[in-house]
N, C-alpha and C positions, 0 to 999 in steps of 0.2 A: 357200291357206286361204279357205274360204267364210264368208260372213256369212248368217246365217239370221234370218229374221222368222218368228215363230210366234204362234199363238193357241191358248190352252188354256182347257178349260172346267173350272171349279172345282166342288167338290162341292155348292156351293149354286146351281149353274146359271149363275153369272156368267162372263164371258169377260175373260181377262187377255191382253193383247199385249205382247210383248217381243221381244228379239233376242239372238242368241248366235253363237258360233263352234263350238259343240258341243252339238247338241240333247239327245242322251242324257245327258250330264252336267248340263245345265240342268234337265231334267225330274226327274232324281234329286234335285237341289238343292231344287226346288219341293216335291216330295213328302216330303222329310226335314225340311222346316220351315227350310231354309237358303237358300231362294230369295228372291223379292221379299217384302216386307212383306205386301203384299196378299194373297198366296197362302198365307202361314203358317197363317192360321186357316180357310182354305177348301181344305184338302187332303183327298183326293188331287186332283190335277189330271190331265186327259186331253188329250193333243195332238189338236187339230182341224184345224189349218192350218199349213203350213210352206212357205216359198219362199226360195230361195237368191238372194243378190245378190253382185255382184263386189267391191263396196267397202263399207267401213264408212259412208261418207257416204250411200250410196244406200240402205242398210238403215235407217239413222237417219231419214232423210227419209220412208221409206214408213212406218215405225213411227209417226211423228208423225201422218202422214195417217190411218192406220187408227185410231189412238186418238181421232181427232175424229170418227169415224163413229158414228151411232147403232147400237144393238144389232141392229136388223133388217138393217142393211146389212153388218154383220160376218157375220150368219148367211148372207146371200146369198153373201158372198165365200167362206165355208167350203164352202157346197153347191156353188158353181161349181167348185172345185178337185176335189171328189168326182166330179163329172161328167166332169171331163177325165182322171181317173185310170183 
């Protein structure tokens, strides 16, 4: 089982960072209003970034680090993934 870090863009343009073991299920939860409290009033959300981690500990550490970044650094991270794809 993988652990996924993700960043979604909300309908108001804000970015939300989270983690899950099932990306599709989590996106459906966010878009149906059953996801995080933050995204409930900002749906629909669009997946902008995803990265897999081998352990829950690793994904939680990275989630914390990304949540500390300013918006422009998160956008740079999203754009760097698109360049590698």
